[in-house]
Structures are given as structure tokens and as C-alpha cells.
C-alpha positions in Angstrom: 0.0 0.1 0.0 1.7 3.2 -1.1 0.7 6.7 0.7 -0.1 9.4 -1.9 2.7 11.5 -3.4 2.9 15.1 -1.9 2.5 16.2 -5.5 -0.9 14.5 -6.0 -2.3 16.4 -2.9 -1.2 19.9 -3.9 -4.3 20.4 -6.2 -6.8 19.7 -3.6 -5.3 21.7 -0.9 -4.7 24.7 -3.4 -8.5 24.8 -4.5 -9.5 24.5 -0.9 -7.3 27.5 0.0 -8.3 29.4 -2.8 -12.2 29.0 -2.0 -11.9 29.8 1.6 -10.1 32.9 0.8 -12.8 34.0 -2.0 -15.6 32.9 0.4 -14.2 35.7 2.8 -13.9 38.0 -0.3 -10.2 38.8 0.1 -7.8 39.5 -2.2 -4.3 37.5 -2.3 -2.7 40.8 -0.8 -5.2 41.0 2.0 -5.0 37.4 3.0 -1.2 37.5 3.1 -1.4 40.5 5.5 -3.7 38.7 8.0 -1.4 35.5 7.7 1.9 37.5 8.0 3.3 36.0 4.8 4.2 37.4 1.5 1.5 37.6 -1.2 3.6 35.4 -3.5 3.5 32.7 -1.0 -0.3 32.8 -1.2 -0.3 33.0 -4.8 2.1 29.7 -5.2 0.1 27.8 -2.6 -3.3 28.5 -4.3 -1.8 27.4 -7.8 -0.5 24.3 -6.1 3.1 25.3 -7.0 4.6 25.1 -3.7 4.5 22.5 -0.9 2.5 23.6 2.2 4.4 23.8 5.3 2.3 23.0 8.4 3.5 26.3 10.0 2.5 28.1 7.0 -1.0 26.2 6.6 -1.6 27.2 10.1 -0.9 31.0 9.4 -3.0 31.2 6.6 -5.8 29.4 7.9 -5.9 31.4 11.0 -5.3 34.4 9.2 -8.8 33.5 7.4 -10.5 33.0 10.7 -10.1 28.9 10.7 -8.4 26.4 12.7 -6.3 23.5 11.7 -7.3 20.3 12.6 -5.4 16.9 11.9 -7.3 13.8 12.0 -5.2 10.2 11.8 -7.2 7.5 10.3 -6.2 3.9 9.8 -6.1 3.3 6.1 -7.4 -0.5 6.1 -10.3 0.2 8.6 -11.0 4.0 8.4 -11.2 4.1 12.0 -9.9 7.3 13.6 -7.0 6.9 15.8 -6.3 10.5 16.9 -7.1 14.1 16.5 -5.2 17.3 17.1 -6.7 20.8 16.8 -4.3 23.5 16.5 -5.4 26.7 18.5 -6.0 29.4 15.8 -3.1 31.1 14.6 -3.1 35.0 15.4 -0.8 37.8 13.7 2.6 38.2 15.8 2.7 34.6 17.2 5.8 32.8 17.3 5.6 29.6 15.2 8.9 28.2 16.6 
């Protein structure tokens, strides 16, 4: 059994990020300001042209007003084995 290639995940993640930003009626520049990242970072993420680091994803979603939740599910059974909800990121917060 093989895990999906990161590149195969990017289009779905990219589309989700863009849809969430557009639902908030924010420009790329405005979303970047809220997430404290460069606009070109948002552009690359929304095109699927860049790997999404967990810290960047956390900042981006937090800037849009969303929390990031990680769910670990057993592949064979589909049974949930763990869940971690990161507190929403806020501007000026140190990720390190």
C-alpha cells in the first residue's frame, strides 16, 4: 500500500485554500497581510506550485479565521485513531 505523493495532494489543497479566501472576499494581498506571509507565498499555495508547510498552512488558515485540525485515520479500517486541533494562529504569534 502506497501513501499518496505530496504533488498529488497539492491541487486539492490549493483549491480549498483559494475557495476559503474567496468566501471571505479577500484579495491575495489582504489574506497575506492577515497571515503575515508574502503575497507570492499565497499565490504559489493557491496554484499548487509549492509544498504547504504545516506552519504556513496554520498561519494562512488562522489569518482567514479558521483553525487547523489534523485527523489520523487507519487506512485499512477507516477508523479514527487520533485528532489534534491547533489553536488558531494570530498575527505576531511565534511559530517556533
